[in-house]
C-alpha positions, -999 to +999 in steps of 0.1 A: +528-433-054+504-413-075+511-404-111+522-369-102+534-373-067+540-394-036+511-409-016+519-412+021+503-444+032+510-451+069+528-435+099+543-460+123+566-439+144+564-427+180+575-391+178+557-363+196+563-339+167+563-349+131+572-328+100+564-345+067+589-338+039+580-320+007+596-348-014+599-385-011+620-405-035+622-374-057+585-369-059+564-342-042+543-355-013+508-347-026+485-372-008+478-383+027+463-417+023+432-431+039+437-438+076+474-428+073+476-416+109+446-435+123+447-440+161+482-426+164+486-417+201+521-402+202+520-373+178+510-340+194+521-316+166+520-325+129+533-304+100+522-311+065+542-299+034+532-271+010+531-297-018+501-314-003+469-316-025+446-341-009+438-358+025+418-389+022+390-402+045+400-406+081+435-394+074+441-382+110+412-399+128+415-408+164+448-391+170+440-388+207+469-365+216+470-343+185+469-307+196+481-288+166+484-294+129+502-271+104+486-271+070+493-251+038+470-222+032+456-235-001+426-253-014+429-289-005+407-319-013+396-331+021+380-365+027+353-373+052+360-373+090+397-366+087+398-354+123+372-377+138+380-384+174+408-358+176+394-345+209+425-325+219+429-307+186+430-270+193+449-253+165+451-256+127+480-233+119+483-221+083+517-221+066+527-200+035+509-168+046+526-134+053+533-127+089+503-109+105+480-118+077+460-143+096+438-131+126+451-147+158+418-165+165+416-182+130+438-213+140+415-221+169+383-216+148+397-237+120+403-266+144+366-265+152+355-260+115+375-290+103+368-314+132+332-305+142+316-287+112+320-314+087+298-312+056+273-337+068+269-318+101+264-285+082+239-302+059+220-314+089+219-279+104+207-265+071+180-292+068+166-285+103+166-248+096+191-239+123+218-228+099+207-198+079+232-188+053+213-158+039+237-133+026+264-158+017+252-168-017+284-154-033+306-175-009+319-209-019+298-238-004+329-252+013+342-220+027+346-233+062+369-260+049+387-237+025+422-230+039+430-205+012+401-182+021+408-186+059+444-176+053+436-146+031+437-111+046+404-102+031+387-135+027+390-144+064+363-119+073+338-138+051+351-170+066+344-157+101+309-146+092+300-181+081+318-196+111+298-176+135+265-187+118+276-223+121+286-220+157+253-203+166+234-231+148+255-257+167+246-241+200+209-242+191+210-279+181+196-304+206+222-315+231+212-352+226+218-350+189+242-378+178+239-398+210+243-436+204+242-459+235+270-484+239+254-518+243+279-539+263+265-570+279+233-568+299+219-533+303+187-516+314+171-482+308+190-467+337+223-476+320+212-458+288+200-428+308+234-426+325+252-428+292+229-401+278+235-378+307+272-382+304+270-375+267+249-343+272+273-330+298+302-336+274+283-316+247+277-288+272+314-286+281+324-285+244+298-259+235+309-237+264+346-241+254+337-229+219+317-199+232+346-188+255+371-193+226+351-171+202+347-144+229+385-146+236+391-136+200+361-113+191+373-098+159+345-092+134+320-106+160+285-090+156+270-075+188+238-096+184+260-127+183+278-115+215+244-111+232+235-147+221+267-161+235+263-142+267+228-156+270+242-191+265+267-186+293+240-174+317+218-203+308+247-228+316+259-210+347+247-238+371+268-263+351+297-238+351+294-235+389+297-272+392+325-279+366+347-248+363+370-256+391+379-290+374+382-273+340+420-268+335+416-241+308+393-222+330+415-223+361+446-213+342+432-184+322+415-156+342+400-143+310+374-170+312+361-156+344+361-121+330+340-132+301+316-151+324+313-120+346+307-098+316+278-120+306+261-115+339+264-151+349+291-147+375+274-126+402+290-115+435+271-142+453+284-169+429+319-156+431+318-160+469+305-196+465+335-204+443+361-189+466+364-219+488+368-243+459+400-227+445+424-226+474+455-230+453+447-205+425+458-170+438+450-151+407+416-167+404+409-163+441+419-126+438+395-121+409+366-139+427+372-119+459+372-086+440+340-097+422+323-108+454+330-075+471+315-055+442+281-039+447+255-063+436+234-052+407+261-030+393+249-039+358+263-059+329+297-048+315+297-039+278+319-065+261+336-043+236+339-011+257+349-024+291+360-060+290+398-061+291+412-095+282 
């Protein structure tokens, strides 16, 4: 326990959904201790109490199946790498905000901000000149990790502005950045090259997921940023042609194809090439067939005016 509240030290259960109480032994639960949920593989949804004040280092690290976490919309003291290795985390839902006050894309973007855009990553992007925060001098330095601002009806637009700058900088960062080879036993340079190739392809898939995600929820998205995202989709079209059929999110949500098409990357010819690869996806096949039959060179669809998601 802390002097003012209870310190949650270690989770040892096997539940898929966990809701931590506001009080333990008559004290408010105020701290998630270091590595409290480290390597927990059962929990898919975790709800934290409104009494929480601090999450210490690696608090939720390597929760391999964590998909959603509910956190209070308040300023919290967040340790380093609290979501490291949480590869399936997709939503950080804010509690304690009025219904409709939070834009529907914010929970998805928060998951990225807290797990990917850690302070050391942001500092690295600033140092290399990729992250230009001109015009944000009046914003808090930790705005992307500030749940109070993200959950505020007015503040969230400032939050989105900084988020888009960080996302664009991340897309511009070298795809090999952060690669560390795993040296297990005897290896040669081909082993390292194979590891690096696999790492880069994983980075591409993650970057594409984030681009699609932002375009799915385009509120307050500047048109020049849309153009940049479209250009990235066109650049990675060969990779998308190879991977999209195996990508579960892509197959199950036709909006991904609509965005890809709006970018100019999914041409009638490419739509035809994909048709034979999706025999069991009637909605996707119908969209690809329709796209294939469209007159080639019809021009790029304006995202805001014509793209219906």
